[in-house]
N, C-alpha and C positions, 0 to 999 in steps of 0.2 A: 439658271447659272451652271456654267461649267466648273465641275471640280477641280481644283489645282492639286498636281501631284507633288504631296509633301512628303516629307523625310526629316528624321533626326539628325541633328549637328550637335556633338559635345563641346565645350569651350571647358576644359578642367572636367569637373565633373557635374557641370551645369546642363540640362537636355534643352535645347532650342528645337523649334518645329519652322523648318524653313522650306522655301520651294527648291523641291530636286535641282533646277538648274542653275539656282545661286550657288549650292553647295557644291556644284560641279567646278563652276568657274572659282570659287574660292579656293577649291584643292588646287587647281591648276596655277593660279596664283602662288599660293605656299610652297607647291613643289619648286617653280622658278627661284622663288626667293630663297630656298635652300641651296646656298652655293656648294656644300659638301658633295649633295648629289648632281651635281650640273659638274663639277672636278671630276668625280668618280666615273661618269657616263662617258664624259669626253676623253678620259684616261690620263689627265694630267698629272703630273708630278712636281711636286715642290723643288725650286733651285735654290741650294743652301750654298753654293758655292760662290758667288758673287753676292755677298749681303751688302746691303746697305742702311743706313740709319735711318731711312726716309719711311719706315714701317711699312712700307708698300709689300704685297707677297707677290712674288715671282713665279711663273711656272713653264713648265718645257713641255711642248708635245711630243 
């Protein structure tokens, strides 16, 4: 039986043993869900001039 490559992943302070491939995929998903990092990497700035009451954030490249 082939041995799977396992690694630890922590959720808060709880250690969980997972397959390394699943940890890599989960990390990629979490990075793309982090909008602050996406905004920073794209160099976007918030446009405060034309504020609307719609609650939607507007960005200028």
